[in-house]
KOLVEXFI-983693 format. One record per residue: residue number from 1; residue in three letters; x, y, z negated of N, C-alpha, C in turn. Coordinates in steps of 0.1 Angstrom, whole numbers. Layout:
REM KOLVEXFI-983693
NUM	Ala	X	Y	Z	X	Y	Z	X	Y	Z
...
END
This chain:
REM KOLVEXFI-983693
1	Met	234	85	-106	222	82	-99	211	91	-104
2	Ala	203	97	-95	192	106	-99	182	98	-106
3	Leu	176	103	-116	166	97	-124	152	98	-118
4	Glu	145	87	-118	131	87	-112	122	93	-123
5	Ile	116	104	-120	107	111	-130	93	109	-126
6	Asn	85	106	-136	71	104	-133	63	109	-146
7	Lys	50	107	-145	41	113	-156	45	108	-170
8	Ser	50	95	-171	53	89	-184	66	95	-190
9	Asn	76	99	-182	88	104	-188	90	119	-186
10	His	82	126	-179	83	140	-175	85	149	-187
11	Asp	76	148	-197	77	157	-208	90	156	-216
12	Glu	94	143	-218	106	140	-226	118	146	-218
13	Ile	119	145	-205	130	150	-197	130	166	-198
14	Ile	119	172	-196	118	187	-196	122	192	-209
15	Asn	118	185	-220	121	190	-233	134	185	-239
16	Ser	143	179	-231	155	173	-235	166	183	-240
17	Gly	164	196	-237	174	206	-241	184	208	-230
18	Lys	185	200	-220	194	201	-209	187	208	-197
19	Pro	195	215	-188	189	220	-176	184	207	-168
20	Val	174	209	-160	168	198	-152	167	203	-138
21	Val	171	194	-129	169	196	-114	160	185	-109
22	Ile	149	189	-102	140	179	-98	138	180	-83
23	Asp	140	169	-75	138	169	-61	124	162	-58
24	Phe	115	170	-52	102	165	-49	104	159	-34
25	Trp	100	147	-32	102	140	-20	92	130	-17
26	Ala	92	124	-5	84	113	-1	91	104	9
27	Glu	88	91	9	95	81	17	95	85	32
28	Trp	84	90	37	83	93	51	89	106	55
29	Cys	94	114	46	99	127	49	114	127	53
30	Gly	116	130	66	130	130	72	139	140	65
31	Pro	135	153	63	143	163	56	146	158	42
32	Cys	137	151	35	140	146	22	152	136	22
33	Arg	152	128	32	163	118	34	176	126	37
34	Asn	175	137	44	187	145	47	194	150	34
35	Ile	186	155	24	192	161	12	194	150	1
36	Ala	189	138	3	190	128	-8	205	126	-12
37	Pro	215	125	-3	229	124	-8	234	135	-16
38	Tyr	229	147	-13	233	159	-21	227	158	-35
39	Ile	215	154	-37	209	152	-50	216	142	-58
40	Glu	220	130	-51	227	120	-58	241	125	-62
41	Glu	247	133	-54	260	138	-57	259	148	-69
42	Leu	249	156	-70	247	164	-82	245	156	-94
43	Ala	238	145	-93	236	136	-105	249	131	-110
44	Glu	258	127	-100	271	121	-104	280	132	-110
45	Ile	280	144	-104	289	154	-109	285	161	-122
46	Tyr	272	163	-123	266	171	-135	259	162	-145
47	Gly	260	149	-143	252	140	-152	254	142	-167
48	Asp	265	148	-171	267	150	-186	262	163	-190
49	Lys	260	173	-181	255	186	-184	241	189	-181
50	Ala	235	181	-172	221	184	-167	215	170	-163
51	Ile	202	171	-163	194	159	-158	190	162	-144
52	Val	194	153	-135	190	154	-121	181	143	-117
53	Gly	169	146	-113	159	136	-110	151	138	-97
54	Lys	143	128	-94	135	129	-82	120	125	-86
55	Ile	111	132	-79	97	129	-81	91	126	-67
56	Asn	86	114	-66	79	110	-54	65	116	-54
57	Val	62	125	-45	50	132	-45	38	123	-42
58	Glu	40	112	-36	29	103	-33	25	94	-46
59	Glu	35	92	-54	32	85	-67	29	94	-79
60	Ser	34	106	-78	32	115	-90	27	129	-85
61	Asn	16	129	-77	11	141	-71	7	151	-82
62	Glu	3	147	-93	-1	156	-104	11	165	-108
63	Leu	23	159	-108	35	167	-111	38	177	-100
64	Ala	36	173	-88	38	183	-77	28	195	-78
65	Val	16	192	-82	6	202	-84	10	211	-95
66	Leu	14	205	-106	19	212	-118	29	223	-115
67	Tyr	38	220	-106	49	229	-102	46	237	-89
68	Gly	34	235	-84	30	243	-72	38	239	-59
69	Val	42	226	-59	49	222	-47	40	219	-36
70	Arg	41	226	-25	33	225	-13	40	219	-1
71	His	53	220	-1	62	215	10	73	206	4
72	Ile	77	196	11	88	188	7	98	188	18
73	Pro	111	187	15	116	187	1	115	200	-6
74	Thr	113	200	-18	114	211	-27	122	207	-39
75	Val	132	215	-43	140	212	-54	139	223	-64
76	Ile	135	220	-76	133	230	-87	143	229	-97
77	Tyr	146	240	-104	156	241	-115	149	246	-127
78	Ile	150	239	-138	143	242	-150	153	243	-162
79	Lys	152	253	-170	160	255	-182	151	258	-193
80	Asn	152	252	-205	144	254	-216	129	253	-213
81	Gly	126	244	-204	112	242	-201	106	252	-191
82	Lys	114	262	-186	109	272	-177	115	271	-163
83	Leu	107	273	-153	112	272	-139	121	284	-137
84	Met	133	281	-133	143	292	-131	146	295	-117
85	Asp	145	285	-108	148	287	-94	141	275	-86
86	Lys	141	277	-73	134	267	-64	141	268	-50
87	Gln	143	257	-44	148	256	-30	138	248	-22
88	Ile	132	254	-13	122	247	-4	129	244	9
89	Gly	129	232	13	135	228	26	149	224	25
90	Val	155	221	36	169	216	37	179	227	35
91	Ala	189	224	28	200	234	26	213	225	25
92	Asn	225	232	26	237	224	24	239	221	9
93	Lys	248	212	6	250	208	-8	255	219	-17
94	Asp	262	229	-11	267	240	-19	256	249	-25
95	Val	245	250	-17	233	258	-22	227	251	-34
96	Phe	226	238	-34	220	231	-45	229	232	-58
97	Ala	242	230	-56	252	231	-67	252	245	-72
98	Ala	252	255	-64	252	269	-69	240	272	-78
99	Lys	229	268	-73	216	270	-81	217	263	-95
100	Leu	223	251	-95	224	244	-108	235	251	-116
101	Glu	246	255	-111	256	262	-118	251	275	-125
102	Ala	242	281	-118	236	294	-123	228	292	-136
103	Ile	223	280	-138	215	278	-150	222	270	-161
104	Leu	234	266	-159	242	259	-169	247	268	-180
END
């Protein structure tokens, strides 16, 4: 299951030493609901190699601002604390998996 990321656990997760995938979403966002199963699948498949999480932009807007997220869904890929890649909008699950594979 994808981890809920917020201001209180963000720094610990980013500095965990594992690659991190973060899905920025909102409850009212239809495209966000479309990709949610893909994000959950990534969490199940890669849970031992990477941290896969979600940030609700309405509850943690400061984190969306920190990463320059202006549109949702946006999925970012972080390694060693640095932004490595970003997917804005809907894509098929293979796109999300390939971007994660590239930073493992």
